[in-house]
RONU-760826 format. One record per residue (C-alpha): residue in three letters; x, y, z; residue number from 1. Coordinates in Angstrom, 1 decimal, always signed. Last residue first. Layout:
BEGIN
<"Ala", <X, Y, Z>, NUM>;
...
END
This chain:
BEGIN
<"Ser", <+40.5, +8.3, -40.7>, 188>;
<"Asn", <+40.8, +9.5, -37.1>, 187>;
<"Leu", <+37.8, +11.9, -37.3>, 186>;
<"Arg", <+35.6, +9.1, -38.7>, 185>;
<"Thr", <+36.5, +6.8, -35.9>, 184>;
<"Ser", <+35.7, +9.5, -33.3>, 183>;
<"Lys", <+32.3, +10.0, -34.8>, 182>;
<"Arg", <+31.6, +6.3, -35.0>, 181>;
<"Asp", <+32.5, +5.9, -31.3>, 180>;
<"Ala", <+30.1, +8.7, -30.3>, 179>;
<"Leu", <+27.3, +7.1, -32.2>, 178>;
<"Pro", <+28.1, +3.7, -30.8>, 177>;
<"Arg", <+27.7, +5.1, -27.3>, 176>;
<"Leu", <+24.3, +6.6, -27.9>, 175>;
<"Gln", <+22.3, +3.4, -27.8>, 174>;
<"Ile", <+24.1, +1.8, -24.9>, 173>;
<"Ser", <+24.0, +5.0, -22.9>, 172>;
<"Leu", <+20.3, +5.6, -23.8>, 171>;
<"Ala", <+19.4, +2.1, -22.7>, 170>;
<"Met", <+21.4, +2.4, -19.4>, 169>;
<"Val", <+19.8, +5.8, -18.6>, 168>;
<"Ile", <+16.3, +4.5, -19.3>, 167>;
<"Gly", <+16.9, +1.4, -17.2>, 166>;
<"Leu", <+18.2, +3.5, -14.3>, 165>;
<"Leu", <+15.1, +5.7, -14.6>, 164>;
<"Leu", <+12.8, +2.7, -14.4>, 163>;
<"Leu", <+14.8, +1.2, -11.5>, 162>;
<"Asp", <+14.6, +4.5, -9.5>, 161>;
<"Val", <+10.9, +4.9, -10.3>, 160>;
<"Leu", <+10.2, +1.3, -9.0>, 159>;
<"Ala", <+12.3, +2.0, -5.9>, 158>;
<"Gln", <+10.4, +5.2, -5.2>, 157>;
<"Glu", <+7.1, +3.3, -5.5>, 156>;
<"Trp", <+8.3, +0.6, -3.1>, 155>;
<"Pro", <+9.5, +3.2, -0.6>, 154>;
<"Ser", <+6.1, +5.0, -0.8>, 153>;
<"Leu", <+6.1, +8.1, -2.9>, 152>;
<"Glu", <+5.6, +11.4, -1.1>, 151>;
<"Arg", <+2.5, +13.4, -2.0>, 150>;
<"Leu", <+1.7, +16.4, -4.0>, 149>;
<"Phe", <-1.9, +17.5, -3.8>, 148>;
<"Ser", <-4.2, +18.5, -6.7>, 147>;
<"Gly", <-7.5, +18.1, -4.7>, 146>;
<"Thr", <-9.0, +20.9, -6.8>, 145>;
<"Leu", <-10.3, +23.1, -3.9>, 144>;
<"Val", <-7.4, +22.2, -1.6>, 143>;
<"Asn", <-4.7, +22.6, -4.2>, 142>;
<"His", <-6.2, +25.9, -5.4>, 141>;
<"Met", <-6.2, +27.2, -1.7>, 140>;
<"Val", <-2.5, +26.3, -1.4>, 139>;
<"Asn", <-1.8, +28.0, -4.8>, 138>;
<"Ser", <-3.6, +31.2, -3.8>, 137>;
<"Leu", <-1.8, +31.4, -0.5>, 136>;
<"Leu", <+1.5, +31.0, -2.3>, 135>;
<"Gly", <+0.4, +33.7, -4.7>, 134>;
<"Ser", <+0.1, +36.1, -1.8>, 133>;
<"Leu", <+3.8, +35.3, -1.4>, 132>;
<"Pro", <+4.7, +37.2, -4.6>, 131>;
<"Phe", <+7.3, +35.0, -6.4>, 130>;
<"Lys", <+10.7, +36.4, -6.8>, 129>;
<"Pro", <+12.8, +33.4, -7.9>, 128>;
<"Asp", <+9.9, +32.1, -10.0>, 127>;
<"Thr", <+8.3, +28.7, -10.7>, 126>;
<"Pro", <+9.8, +26.6, -7.9>, 125>;
<"Ala", <+9.2, +29.4, -5.5>, 124>;
<"Pro", <+11.5, +32.0, -4.1>, 123>;
<"Gly", <+10.2, +34.8, -2.0>, 122>;
<"Val", <+8.2, +38.0, -2.2>, 121>;
<"Asp", <+6.3, +40.2, +0.3>, 120>;
<"Arg", <+9.0, +42.9, +0.1>, 119>;
<"Ser", <+7.0, +45.0, -2.2>, 118>;
<"Asn", <+8.9, +47.7, -4.1>, 117>;
<"Ala", <+8.1, +46.5, -7.6>, 116>;
<"Ser", <+4.4, +46.4, -6.7>, 115>;
<"Val", <+2.7, +43.2, -5.6>, 114>;
<"Asp", <+0.8, +44.6, -2.7>, 113>;
<"Ser", <-1.9, +42.1, -1.7>, 112>;
<"Val", <-5.6, +41.3, -1.9>, 111>;
<"Val", <-6.6, +37.6, -2.2>, 110>;
<"Val", <-10.1, +37.1, -3.6>, 109>;
<"Ile", <-11.9, +33.8, -3.1>, 108>;
<"Lys", <-14.5, +33.3, -5.9>, 107>;
<"Gly", <-18.2, +32.9, -5.7>, 106>;
<"Ala", <-18.8, +36.1, -7.8>, 105>;
<"Leu", <-15.5, +37.6, -9.0>, 104>;
<"Gln", <-16.3, +37.9, -12.7>, 103>;
<"Gln", <-19.9, +38.8, -12.0>, 102>;
<"Gly", <-18.9, +41.5, -9.6>, 101>;
<"Leu", <-16.4, +42.9, -12.1>, 100>;
<"Ile", <-19.1, +43.1, -14.8>, 99>;
<"Glu", <-21.5, +44.8, -12.3>, 98>;
<"Met", <-18.7, +47.2, -11.2>, 97>;
<"Glu", <-18.0, +48.1, -14.8>, 96>;
<"Asp", <-21.7, +48.9, -15.5>, 95>;
<"Arg", <-22.0, +51.0, -12.3>, 94>;
<"Asp", <-18.9, +53.0, -13.0>, 93>;
<"Glu", <-17.2, +54.7, -10.0>, 92>;
<"Ser", <-16.3, +51.4, -8.2>, 91>;
<"Ala", <-15.0, +50.1, -11.6>, 90>;
<"Asn", <-12.2, +52.8, -11.4>, 89>;
<"Tyr", <-11.1, +51.5, -8.0>, 88>;
<"Val", <-11.2, +47.9, -9.1>, 87>;
<"Ser", <-9.1, +48.7, -12.2>, 86>;
<"Ser", <-6.7, +50.9, -10.1>, 85>;
<"Phe", <-6.2, +48.0, -7.7>, 84>;
<"His", <-5.0, +45.8, -10.6>, 83>;
<"Tyr", <-6.9, +42.6, -11.1>, 82>;
<"His", <-4.9, +39.4, -11.5>, 81>;
<"Lys", <-5.7, +35.9, -12.9>, 80>;
<"Met", <-2.9, +33.4, -12.3>, 79>;
<"Arg", <-0.5, +32.3, -15.1>, 78>;
<"Asp", <+1.6, +35.4, -14.7>, 77>;
<"Trp", <+2.8, +34.3, -11.2>, 76>;
<"Ala", <+4.4, +31.2, -12.8>, 75>;
<"Gly", <+2.7, +27.8, -12.6>, 74>;
<"Val", <-0.1, +25.9, -10.9>, 73>;
<"Phe", <+2.2, +25.3, -7.9>, 72>;
<"Asn", <+1.7, +22.0, -6.1>, 71>;
<"Val", <+2.4, +23.0, -2.5>, 70>;
<"Arg", <+3.8, +20.4, -0.2>, 69>;
<"Leu", <+1.7, +21.0, +2.9>, 68>;
<"Asn", <+3.5, +21.4, +6.3>, 67>;
<"Gly", <+2.5, +19.9, +9.6>, 66>;
<"Arg", <+6.0, +19.0, +10.7>, 65>;
<"Ala", <+5.6, +15.3, +10.0>, 64>;
<"Asp", <+4.3, +16.1, +6.5>, 63>;
<"Ile", <+0.8, +17.1, +5.5>, 62>;
<"Pro", <-1.8, +15.6, +3.2>, 61>;
<"Ile", <-5.1, +17.4, +2.9>, 60>;
<"Val", <-8.1, +15.1, +3.1>, 59>;
<"Ile", <-11.4, +16.8, +1.9>, 58>;
<"Asp", <-14.5, +15.2, +3.3>, 57>;
<"Gln", <-17.6, +15.5, +1.2>, 56>;
<"Ala", <-20.9, +17.3, +1.4>, 55>;
<"Ala", <-23.4, +16.2, -1.2>, 54>;
<"Ala", <-24.0, +18.4, -4.2>, 53>;
<"Ser", <-27.2, +20.4, -4.2>, 52>;
<"Gly", <-25.4, +23.7, -3.8>, 51>;
<"Asn", <-22.5, +22.8, -6.1>, 50>;
<"Leu", <-23.9, +24.2, -9.3>, 49>;
<"Pro", <-25.6, +27.2, -7.6>, 48>;
<"Gly", <-22.5, +28.1, -5.6>, 47>;
<"Pro", <-20.6, +27.1, -2.5>, 46>;
<"Arg", <-18.6, +23.8, -2.2>, 45>;
<"Lys", <-19.6, +21.9, +0.9>, 44>;
<"Ala", <-17.0, +20.3, +3.1>, 43>;
<"Gly", <-18.4, +17.6, +5.4>, 42>;
<"Ile", <-15.2, +17.0, +7.4>, 41>;
<"Leu", <-12.1, +19.0, +6.4>, 40>;
<"Thr", <-9.4, +16.5, +7.1>, 39>;
<"Ile", <-5.8, +17.4, +7.9>, 38>;
<"Ser", <-3.2, +14.8, +7.1>, 37>;
<"Thr", <-0.2, +12.7, +8.0>, 36>;
<"Gly", <+2.1, +14.1, +10.7>, 35>;
<"Ser", <-0.7, +14.6, +13.3>, 34>;
<"Asn", <-4.1, +13.5, +12.0>, 33>;
<"Leu", <-5.8, +16.9, +12.5>, 32>;
<"Lys", <-9.6, +16.8, +12.1>, 31>;
<"Ile", <-11.4, +20.0, +11.2>, 30>;
<"Arg", <-15.1, +19.5, +11.9>, 29>;
<"Glu", <-14.9, +21.1, +15.3>, 28>;
<"Pro", <-13.5, +24.3, +13.7>, 27>;
<"Thr", <-16.6, +24.7, +11.4>, 26>;
<"Val", <-16.4, +23.7, +7.7>, 25>;
<"Ser", <-18.6, +25.8, +5.5>, 24>;
<"Leu", <-16.3, +25.3, +2.4>, 23>;
<"Tyr", <-15.4, +29.0, +2.2>, 22>;
<"Asp", <-14.9, +29.3, +5.9>, 21>;
<"Ala", <-12.7, +26.1, +6.1>, 20>;
<"Met", <-10.8, +27.3, +3.0>, 19>;
<"Val", <-10.1, +30.7, +4.5>, 18>;
<"Arg", <-8.9, +29.1, +7.8>, 17>;
<"Leu", <-6.7, +26.7, +5.9>, 16>;
<"Ala", <-5.1, +29.5, +3.8>, 15>;
<"Leu", <-4.5, +31.6, +6.9>, 14>;
<"Ala", <-2.7, +28.8, +8.8>, 13>;
<"Pro", <-4.7, +27.2, +11.5>, 12>;
<"Tyr", <-3.9, +27.6, +15.2>, 11>;
<"Val", <-3.8, +24.4, +17.1>, 10>;
<"Leu", <-4.4, +24.2, +20.9>, 9>;
<"Asp", <-4.0, +20.9, +22.6>, 8>;
<"Ser", <-0.3, +21.6, +23.5>, 7>;
<"Ser", <-1.7, +24.5, +25.7>, 6>;
<"Cys", <-0.3, +28.0, +25.2>, 5>;
<"Val", <-2.7, +30.0, +27.3>, 4>;
<"Asp", <-1.8, +28.3, +30.6>, 3>;
<"Ser", <-4.0, +29.8, +33.2>, 2>;
<"Ser", <-2.9, +32.2, +35.9>, 1>;
END
């Protein structure tokens, strides 16, 4: 019997697999730098505007557990949606189907149940009941736009902490006399 679960095997998340296919990156051109990044080597964006563009590497930052910090574009309503009924009705009308085809050409379409009874929801920074298909969409958006979140280095974090401390101190000095003046007026 052979060992099917080798430590050398890595199975990509759905969003990574879709992005690799969309960007014409074959499995051997996906480089895993454990605990730091995943690189899509020689990614090519499809479409007439990008067809002549040079292939480029896309570096996706990950944490020590292989997770990506998702940079959400906003609430669920901020994303473009098509109701199934609209797609179905367009399939019966040649003009509507052509318009829909033009709107979706070259795009990645995520199909999911987002009805009121759907259980495919979870909390997200933008919404307590966020459809999880939106999570996939946000991950793919991060990869395509390069809008990744990253951890600050210890020096960057210290600088931010000092800056915030300075702002709080300045505000407390500035606002303290106002509070003292109000209490003085009430006492007189």
